[in-house]
C-alpha positions in Angstrom: -64.7 15.2 42.7 -61.5 17.4 41.5 -58.7 15.4 39.6 -56.2 14.9 42.5 -53.3 15.5 39.8 -54.8 19.0 39.1 -55.6 19.9 43.0 -52.4 21.4 44.3 -52.6 24.7 42.8 -55.7 25.3 45.2 -53.6 24.6 48.3 -50.5 26.0 46.7 -49.5 28.1 49.8 -50.1 25.1 52.6 -48.1 23.0 50.1 -45.1 25.5 50.2 -45.3 25.9 54.2 -46.2 22.1 55.0 -44.2 19.9 52.5 -40.7 19.1 53.4 -37.8 19.5 50.9 -35.1 17.2 49.8 -31.8 15.8 51.2 -28.8 17.8 49.6 -26.9 14.1 49.2 -30.1 13.0 47.4 -29.9 15.7 45.0 -26.2 15.1 44.5 -26.5 11.4 43.9 -29.2 11.9 41.1 -27.2 15.0 39.1 -23.9 14.6 40.1 -21.1 17.5 41.6 -20.6 18.9 38.2 -23.3 21.5 37.1 -25.7 20.4 34.3 -28.7 21.4 32.6 -32.0 20.4 34.3 -35.6 20.2 33.1 -37.6 19.7 36.1 -41.0 18.4 35.5 -44.0 19.2 38.0 -41.5 21.9 39.8 -44.3 22.9 42.2 -43.4 25.4 44.4 -40.0 25.0 43.8 -38.8 22.5 46.7 -36.2 20.5 44.7 -35.4 23.6 42.4 -34.0 25.7 45.3 -31.5 22.8 46.3 -30.7 22.3 42.5 -29.9 26.0 42.0 -27.9 26.1 45.3 -25.7 23.3 43.9 -24.8 25.2 40.6 -27.2 23.5 38.1 -29.0 25.2 35.3 -32.6 24.8 36.0 -35.5 25.2 33.8 -38.8 24.7 35.9 -42.4 23.6 34.4 -45.6 22.7 36.2 -49.3 22.6 35.0 -50.3 25.0 37.8 -49.4 28.7 37.6 -50.4 28.9 41.3 -47.5 26.6 42.2 -45.1 28.5 39.9 -46.0 31.6 41.0 -44.6 30.7 44.5 -41.4 29.2 42.8 -40.8 32.1 40.9 -41.1 34.7 43.9 -38.6 32.6 45.9 -36.3 31.7 42.9 -36.8 34.7 40.3 -33.8 33.9 38.2 -35.0 30.3 37.5 -36.7 30.2 34.0 -40.0 28.8 34.7 -43.3 28.1 32.6 -46.6 26.2 32.7 -46.1 23.0 30.9 -46.9 19.2 31.0 -44.8 16.0 30.9 -47.1 14.9 28.1 -46.3 18.0 26.0 -43.0 19.5 27.3 -42.2 23.1 26.3 -38.5 22.2 25.4 -36.6 21.6 22.1 -35.2 18.3 21.1 -32.1 17.3 22.7 -31.8 20.5 24.7 -31.0 19.2 28.5 -28.7 17.0 30.0 -31.2 15.8 32.9 -34.9 15.4 33.4 -35.9 15.5 37.1 -39.2 14.9 38.5 -39.8 15.3 42.5 -43.0 13.8 44.0 -44.9 14.0 40.7 -44.0 11.0 38.4 -46.6 8.7 39.4 -49.2 11.4 38.2 -48.0 11.5 34.5 -49.4 9.8 31.5 -46.5 7.8 30.9 -47.3 6.4 27.7 -47.2 10.2 26.5 -44.6 11.4 28.9 -41.8 8.9 28.4 -41.2 9.3 24.7 -41.4 13.1 25.3 -38.7 13.2 28.2 -36.5 10.9 25.6 -37.3 13.4 22.9 -35.9 16.6 25.0 -32.9 14.6 26.5 -29.3 15.1 25.1 -27.4 11.7 24.0 -26.4 10.1 27.2 -29.0 12.1 29.1 -30.6 10.9 32.4 -33.9 10.8 33.9 -33.9 11.4 37.7 -36.9 10.6 39.9 -37.2 11.5 43.7 -39.8 10.9 46.4 -40.3 11.7 49.9 -42.5 9.0 51.7 -43.4 9.1 55.4 -41.1 6.5 57.4 -44.0 4.6 58.6 -41.6 2.1 60.7 -42.0 4.6 63.5 -45.4 4.0 65.2 -46.6 7.6 65.3 -45.9 8.2 61.7 -47.9 5.1 60.7 -50.8 6.5 62.7 -50.3 10.2 60.9 -50.7 8.4 57.8 -53.8 6.4 58.7 -55.3 9.8 60.3 -54.9 11.5 57.0 -56.6 8.4 55.1 -53.7 8.3 53.0 -52.5 5.1 51.1 -48.8 4.3 51.1 -47.3 6.7 48.6 -44.5 3.9 47.8 -47.1 1.8 45.7 -47.7 4.3 43.0 -44.0 5.3 42.9 -43.2 1.5 42.2 -45.6 1.3 39.7 -44.4 4.2 37.8 -40.8 3.2 38.1 -41.9 -0.3 36.6 -43.2 1.1 33.7 -39.8 3.1 33.0 -38.0 -0.3 33.8 -40.3 -2.0 31.0 -40.4 0.7 28.7 -37.5 -0.2 26.4 -36.7 3.7 26.5 -34.1 3.4 29.6 -31.0 1.7 30.9 -31.2 -0.6 33.9 -32.3 1.6 36.9 -30.2 2.5 39.7 -31.9 3.4 42.9 -31.0 4.3 46.6 -32.7 5.6 49.7 -31.7 8.7 51.8 -33.4 9.3 55.4 -34.1 13.1 56.7 -36.4 14.7 58.8 -38.7 17.5 58.9 -39.4 19.6 61.8 -43.3 20.2 62.2 -45.6 22.2 64.7 -49.0 22.6 65.3 -49.4 25.0 62.0 -47.2 22.8 59.6 -49.0 19.7 60.6 -52.2 21.2 59.3 -50.4 22.9 56.2 -49.1 19.3 55.7 -52.5 17.6 55.8 -54.0 20.0 53.6 -51.1 20.0 51.1 -52.0 16.1 50.5 -54.2 15.3 47.5 -56.1 12.7 49.4 -57.2 15.4 51.7 -57.8 18.7 49.8 -60.0 17.0 47.2 -62.6 16.2 50.1 -65.9 17.7 50.9 -65.3 20.6 53.7 -66.7 18.4 56.5 -64.6 15.3 55.5 -61.3 17.6 55.1 -62.1 19.1 58.5 -62.2 15.9 60.2 -58.9 14.8 58.8 -57.3 18.0 60.0 -58.9 17.8 63.4 -57.4 14.0 63.3 -53.9 15.3 62.4 -53.7 18.0 64.9 -55.1 15.7 67.8 -52.3 13.2 66.9 -49.7 15.9 67.1 -51.1 17.2 70.4 -51.0 13.8 71.9 -47.4 13.8 71.8 -47.1 16.7 73.8 -44.6 18.6 71.9 -46.7 22.0 71.8 -45.2 24.5 69.6 -41.3 23.6 70.2 -41.7 21.4 67.1 -41.4 17.7 66.4 -39.5 15.8 63.8 -41.3 14.0 61.0 -38.9 11.2 59.6 -39.1 10.4 55.9 -37.4 8.0 53.7 -36.4 9.7 50.3 -36.4 7.2 47.1 -34.3 8.2 44.2 -34.1 6.7 40.9 -31.6 7.4 37.9 -31.4 6.0 34.3 -30.0 6.8 31.1 -32.2 7.5 28.3 -31.2 4.9 25.3 -29.8 6.4 21.6 -33.1 7.2 19.8 -32.0 5.1 17.0 -31.8 2.0 19.2 -35.5 2.5 20.4 -37.6 -0.7 19.1 -41.0 0.0 18.3 -41.9 -3.5 20.0 -41.4 -1.6 23.3 -44.2 -1.9 25.6 -44.8 1.8 25.3 -45.5 2.2 21.5 -44.6 5.6 20.2 -44.5 7.0 16.5 -41.6 9.1 14.9 -43.6 11.9 15.8 -43.5 11.5 19.5 -39.7 11.6 19.3 -39.0 14.3 16.6 -41.9 16.6 16.8 -40.7 20.2 18.2 -44.4 21.8 17.8 -44.7 22.0 21.8 -41.0 23.4 22.2 -41.2 26.2 19.8 -41.8 29.1 22.1 -38.6 28.7 23.8 -34.9 29.1 23.1 -32.4 25.9 23.4 -30.9 25.3 27.2 -27.3 26.0 27.0 -24.9 24.0 29.2 -21.6 26.0 28.0 -20.5 22.5 26.1 -21.2 22.3 22.7 -20.4 18.4 22.1 -23.9 17.5 22.9 -22.4 14.4 24.6 -22.6 14.1 28.7 -20.4 11.7 30.3 -21.8 9.8 33.2 -20.0 7.8 36.0 -22.3 6.4 38.8 -19.7 4.9 40.7 
């Protein structure tokens, strides 16, 4: 079976058509209202990237799949984008104010990714995480999740966030949740289903059965092609990277000095400028 974490390129177009974006207020909560330099890991087709750019942030987008990035670059031709992974980030040491991840952090090998994230962040830099989850408090949405055979996506997110909290690399995590709605129709409900790794990695007959179930559920609500509103809860987390010289070697995630200082993965790209040569970002979360 295809590795689910690497399955999205084959359904990149469906992903772009079917997946929701992210609430502007959630992005403002994560990044603030003053433009900063942002490294986006797992940027996909640019769902979050587009909102960050519209708010004035300087975004460098990475994703392990070039098919996903092709769509991002077509939509946002002025955004720097390159193929890269969280475990070997293609950026120099201390080069960005924020590392942000949308809908992908739970796929990372965090033993390798967290030290890499610390490496590329400037002093006082932030890690920002965001996930859209179906709001299954609404009965028909719970039925949709079951029809897709999708386990609650909050579970993987919660495990990943706990790893960050226990790592000793970051400050206490601040979190909040926003609500928003996605307008869907008969076509986009199928794209949404196709874009989910639990569906896209199935054999053809099983995948088709999931698509039929999703369409049948939509049709049962008799909304036709006019569309209906699919509710989401958007969970957001932000935390500050601790000063590198304070990181304890006894942290649950062990890391050698090379994991923090090695720049070999970043030698191909220039530093990302923010217009501030102090190397320090002041953060007010109040």
